[in-house]
C-alpha positions as CSV (number, residue, x, y, z in Angstrom):
1,X,0.0,-0.3,0.2
2,X,0.9,3.8,-0.9
3,X,2.0,6.4,2.1
4,X,1.5,9.7,1.8
5,X,3.9,11.7,3.6
6,X,3.1,15.6,4.2
7,X,6.1,18.2,3.5
8,X,4.2,21.3,4.6
9,X,4.6,23.7,7.1
10,X,1.0,24.8,8.9
11,X,0.0,28.7,8.2
12,X,-1.2,30.0,11.0
13,X,-1.6,33.5,12.7
14,X,1.1,35.3,13.3
15,X,4.2,33.0,11.8
16,X,6.9,34.5,10.2
17,X,8.1,32.9,6.9
18,X,10.6,35.2,5.7
19,X,11.9,38.6,7.7
20,X,10.7,41.4,6.1
21,X,7.3,40.0,5.2
22,X,4.2,40.4,7.3
23,X,2.7,37.2,9.0
24,X,-0.3,36.0,7.8
25,X,-3.9,37.5,9.6
26,X,-6.2,34.7,10.1
27,X,-9.1,35.5,12.2
28,X,-13.3,35.1,12.1
29,X,-15.1,36.5,9.2
30,X,-18.7,34.5,10.4
31,X,-18.7,33.4,13.3
32,X,-21.0,30.1,14.0
33,X,-23.1,32.5,16.4
34,X,-23.9,35.2,14.2
35,X,-24.7,33.0,11.1
36,X,-26.9,30.8,13.4
37,X,-29.5,33.8,13.3
38,X,-29.9,33.1,9.9
39,X,-31.1,29.7,10.2
40,X,-34.3,28.2,11.6
41,X,-33.2,24.4,12.1
42,X,-30.2,25.1,14.5
43,X,-27.6,25.2,11.7
44,X,-24.3,27.5,11.7
45,X,-21.4,27.7,9.6
46,X,-18.1,29.1,10.0
47,X,-16.4,31.1,7.7
48,X,-12.4,32.5,8.1
49,X,-10.3,35.4,6.9
50,X,-6.9,35.2,6.0
51,X,-5.0,38.0,5.0
52,X,-1.1,36.7,4.3
53,X,1.6,37.1,1.4
54,X,2.0,34.7,-1.6
55,X,5.7,33.8,-0.2
56,X,3.9,32.4,3.5
57,X,4.5,28.9,4.8
58,X,5.4,26.1,2.1
59,X,4.7,27.9,-1.2
60,X,5.2,27.9,-4.9
61,X,7.0,30.0,-6.8
62,X,5.6,30.5,-10.8
63,X,7.9,32.1,-13.1
64,X,6.0,35.3,-13.0
65,X,7.6,36.2,-9.5
66,X,10.5,36.9,-11.0
67,X,9.2,37.5,-14.4
68,X,6.8,40.1,-16.0
69,X,6.4,38.1,-18.8
70,X,6.4,35.1,-17.0
71,X,3.7,32.4,-16.3
72,X,1.4,33.0,-13.5
73,X,0.0,30.5,-11.2
74,X,-3.5,30.5,-13.4
75,X,-1.2,30.2,-16.1
76,X,0.9,26.8,-14.8
77,X,-0.2,23.6,-16.0
78,X,-1.1,21.3,-13.4
79,X,1.1,19.0,-15.0
80,X,4.2,20.7,-13.3
81,X,2.8,20.4,-10.3
82,X,0.7,17.2,-9.5
83,X,1.6,13.2,-10.0
84,X,5.5,14.8,-10.6
85,X,8.1,11.5,-10.8
86,X,10.5,12.7,-7.2
87,X,13.7,12.5,-6.1
88,X,15.9,13.5,-3.2
89,X,19.3,15.0,-2.9
90,X,20.4,14.7,0.3
91,X,23.3,17.6,1.2
92,X,26.2,16.8,3.0
93,X,25.5,17.5,7.1
94,X,26.6,21.2,7.2
95,X,27.0,21.9,3.8
96,X,25.9,25.5,2.9
97,X,26.3,26.2,-0.9
98,X,25.5,23.4,-3.1
99,X,27.2,22.5,-5.9
100,X,26.5,21.0,-9.5
101,X,28.6,17.7,-8.0
102,X,25.8,16.8,-5.3
103,X,23.2,15.9,-8.5
104,X,25.9,14.5,-10.6
105,X,25.0,11.0,-9.4
106,X,21.0,11.3,-9.4
107,X,19.0,11.3,-12.8
108,X,17.2,14.3,-12.6
109,X,15.6,14.4,-16.2
110,X,11.3,14.7,-16.0
111,X,11.6,14.7,-12.1
112,X,10.4,16.8,-8.9
113,X,14.1,17.2,-7.0
114,X,13.8,18.1,-3.7
115,X,16.9,18.7,-1.4
116,X,17.3,17.6,1.6
117,X,19.0,19.7,3.8
118,X,17.8,19.4,7.5
119,X,17.1,23.1,7.9
120,X,13.3,22.4,8.5
121,X,14.2,21.6,11.8
122,X,14.7,25.1,12.5
123,X,11.5,26.3,11.6
124,X,9.9,28.4,14.2
125,X,13.6,29.9,15.8
126,X,15.8,32.7,15.2
127,X,18.2,30.3,13.7
128,X,16.3,29.2,10.5
129,X,17.0,33.0,9.0
130,X,20.9,33.0,9.6
131,X,22.8,30.6,7.4
132,X,20.3,28.7,5.4
133,X,22.0,26.1,3.3
134,X,21.0,26.8,-0.8
135,X,21.8,25.9,-4.4
136,X,24.6,27.3,-6.2
137,X,24.6,29.2,-9.5
138,X,26.2,26.3,-11.0
139,X,23.6,24.1,-9.2
140,X,20.7,25.6,-10.9
141,X,22.3,25.8,-14.3
142,X,22.7,21.8,-13.8
143,X,19.6,21.3,-13.0
144,X,18.0,23.3,-15.6
145,X,19.9,21.6,-19.3
146,X,19.8,18.6,-17.4
147,X,15.6,18.4,-17.6
148,X,14.4,18.7,-14.0
149,X,11.2,19.8,-14.0
150,X,10.4,21.0,-10.3
151,X,12.7,22.1,-7.6
152,X,12.3,22.4,-3.9
153,X,14.4,23.3,-1.2
154,X,13.4,22.4,3.3
155,X,15.4,25.7,4.0
156,X,15.0,29.2,4.0
157,X,15.7,30.3,0.1
158,X,16.7,28.3,-2.6
159,X,19.2,31.1,-3.1
160,X,22.2,32.6,-1.2
161,X,20.6,35.4,0.2
162,X,23.7,37.2,1.5
163,X,23.9,39.2,-1.4
164,X,21.8,41.1,-4.1
165,X,22.0,37.9,-6.9
166,X,19.3,35.4,-7.2
167,X,20.7,33.3,-9.9
168,X,18.6,30.2,-9.0
169,X,15.6,31.8,-9.2
170,X,16.5,33.3,-12.8
171,X,18.0,30.1,-14.2
172,X,15.1,28.0,-13.2
173,X,11.7,30.3,-13.4
174,X,13.0,32.1,-17.0
175,X,12.9,27.8,-18.5
176,X,9.4,27.7,-16.7
177,X,10.6,25.4,-13.6
178,X,8.7,25.7,-10.6
179,X,10.4,26.2,-7.3
180,X,9.5,25.5,-3.8
181,X,11.0,26.4,-0.6
182,X,10.1,26.0,2.5
183,X,9.6,22.4,2.5
184,X,10.0,19.6,5.8
185,X,9.9,16.2,6.4
186,X,12.3,15.0,3.3
187,X,13.7,13.0,5.9
188,X,10.2,10.8,5.6
189,X,11.5,10.2,2.0
190,X,12.9,7.7,-0.3
191,X,15.7,9.0,-2.6
192,X,13.4,7.9,-5.4
193,X,9.5,6.1,-6.0
194,X,7.5,8.5,-4.8
195,X,5.2,11.4,-7.1
196,X,5.1,14.8,-5.6
197,X,2.3,17.5,-6.0
198,X,2.3,20.9,-4.9
199,X,-0.2,22.7,-6.6
200,X,-1.2,26.1,-5.1
201,X,-4.2,28.1,-6.0
202,X,-5.4,28.9,-9.5
203,X,-5.0,33.0,-9.2
204,X,-4.4,35.1,-11.6
205,X,-1.0,38.3,-11.7
206,X,0.0,36.1,-8.9
207,X,3.6,34.6,-8.7
208,X,4.0,32.8,-5.4
209,X,1.0,30.8,-3.2
210,X,1.5,28.6,-0.1
211,X,0.9,24.7,-1.2
212,X,-0.1,21.4,0.7
213,X,2.7,19.7,-1.0
214,X,2.7,16.2,-0.2
215,X,4.7,13.0,-1.2
216,X,3.0,9.6,-2.5
217,X,5.4,7.1,-1.7
218,X,4.6,3.3,-3.8
């Protein structure tokens, strides 16, 4: 029998995904008490309200996130986000800059490539925001040229945020490869033999949105 493994962080009121971006506001719009006044059979319904930036929790970046002429979330085909054959690449413990050599022993063509760094263990702490693992420009170029179709990582950002360049986002999104950041539970996945699902809400003129990423392990 197959197993389903949740790869997403929980979005909750006040959480910080990335310093400098506002936390989500999660609140009531229609409470059960107020809604019950509209019905005569004792029914009541809850409608919640959430205000958030697209880069909240575990999210997918579409090309529009980086490029004005790139596909937005509504234009990304589901084939880019669901039922993807996946592989996990394990970073060496303590490795910060993950280069192309980390991927050369893995068949990445046509695959969702998930990079397991173990950084998700720091989620919810100050450590999460400092010194995170990332992919190098040559790693992104290798994944692009070797035909990866989706790339995800379990850390703060797939790029090095110490400087002003974002070559990994630039290279992958330019050719339509979605990026998923802030994954978790990658240690529970096998190196291969699973299908990834990471579809976001179909929003026009939006480049990033939270996903309920999960893997089906056969």
